[in-house]
N, C-alpha and C positions, 0 to 999 in steps of 0.2 A: 294389269299385273305389274307393269313398271312403276306405276304410282304407288303401289304397296311397298315395293323395295325402297323407293325414295322416302316414304314416310317412316319406315323402320330404321333406315340409315339416319335420318334426321333426329328421330326420337332417341336412338342410341348415342348419337353425338351430343345431344342436349343433356342426356342423363350423365354421360361421362364428364362433361364440363361442370355440371352442378355438383356431382359427387367429389370432384377434385378440389373445388373451392372450400367445401366444408370439412376437409380432412384435417382435424386438429392435431393428429399425431405427427404430421409432417412439418409443423411450424417450428418445433424445437429439435427435431431429429437431426437435421443437417445445418447446424449453426456453429459459428466460431464465437469465442468469448475474447474480447479485448479488455485487458485490465489496465487501468491507469491508477498509480499510487502516488498520492501527494503526502509528504511528511512535514509536519509542523513541530519544531522544537522550541520549547519555552524554558528559559533558565530563571529560577526563582531563588532569591536569597532567603536563607532560613536561619534560625537561632541555633547555636551549638554550645553545649556545655562541656567543658574540659576539666577532667578530674586528675589532679596531681601529675602534671607533665614532667618529663625529665629535662634538666637544663641543657640547652644547646651551647651556651657560652656563659662562663662564670669566672669572676675574678674579684680580688680584694684590692682596693685602691689604697696603697700605703701613703701616697702623697696627699690624700685628702683626709687628713686627721683633724680632729677638733682638739685644740690646745686650751686647756682651762688652767686656772691658777694653781690648782692642786695637782697638775701634771697627770691627769687621767687620760689615757689614750683610747679613743673609740674608732675602730676601723669601719669604714663605710663599704658595704658590699654592693656589687652590680651583677645581676644575672639576666640572661636573655633566654627565652624559650621560643623555639621556632619549629614549625611544621608546614606542610603544604596548605593547611587550612587555617593556621593562626600564627600570630607573632605576639609575644608578651615580654615586657621589660619590667624588672623590679629593681629597686635600689633602696639604700638607707642603712642606718645602723642596725635597726631591727627591720629587715627587708619587708617592704610593702609593694603592692602592685602600682607601677607608674603608668603603664600603657599596655593596652591589649588591642590587637587587630584580629578580627575573625573573618575568614574567607570561605564560608560554606557555599556550596552550589547544589541545587536540586534541579535535575533536568527532567522535564516532562516531554515525552515524545508521543505525538498523536498521528496516527496514519489514517488517511481518508482513502478508501478504495472504491473506485468507480468501475463498474463492469458494463460493457456494451455488448449486446448479443447481435451478431451480424449474420444474416441468412446467407447460406452458400447457394450459389447458382447451380441448378441441376443440369447435368450433361446428358445422362441416360434417361430414357423414358420408355414406357409401354403405351402404345396407342391403338386406337381403332381407326382404320382408314377406309374411306369409301371413294369410289371413282370408277373410271372406265379402264378396262384392260383388254388385252388380246388373249382370247381363249380358244377353245375348240370351235366355237360357233362364230368366230370373228370378234368384233368389238362387243363387249357386254359389260353390264355393271358388276363391280367387284366390291365385296365387303371383306376386309381382312384385319387381322390383329398383327400389329407391327412392333418391332423393337427399334427405337430411334436413338441416335446420338446427335446432339445439337452442336453444330459447328459454330454458329453465330448466335449470340444472345443479346437482347435489347430490352 
């Protein structure tokens, strides 16, 4: 009779171990997610078209006149156009563009996100215990369902 108890206890313990290993729902149930974000910034120079800008600085230079034999006076103009993205300078009797500097910036920002799933260690458990205990008849084999709390984990 005792052999039958031992066989039942061993079979139930083996069944409990096998069923616990194949439990797919517990794999992602108690997990933490660790997110690591890396940001890559790339600045690229682009072409910019500027249509009819307003003058930043303009003047007429009276000292720079052209004297001809028929005493015809032509005033030379100087104008500068400036913004955070360009600088232009024009000059002449009939003003033409002398110099233009364009400062366009296009910023491309790429984020790489890495997620690691870390399994949480379980503290509480429900178990099947088998062993010897003291009962009415003295020492006898015991089969019991227990609720456990794990103090140490390894």
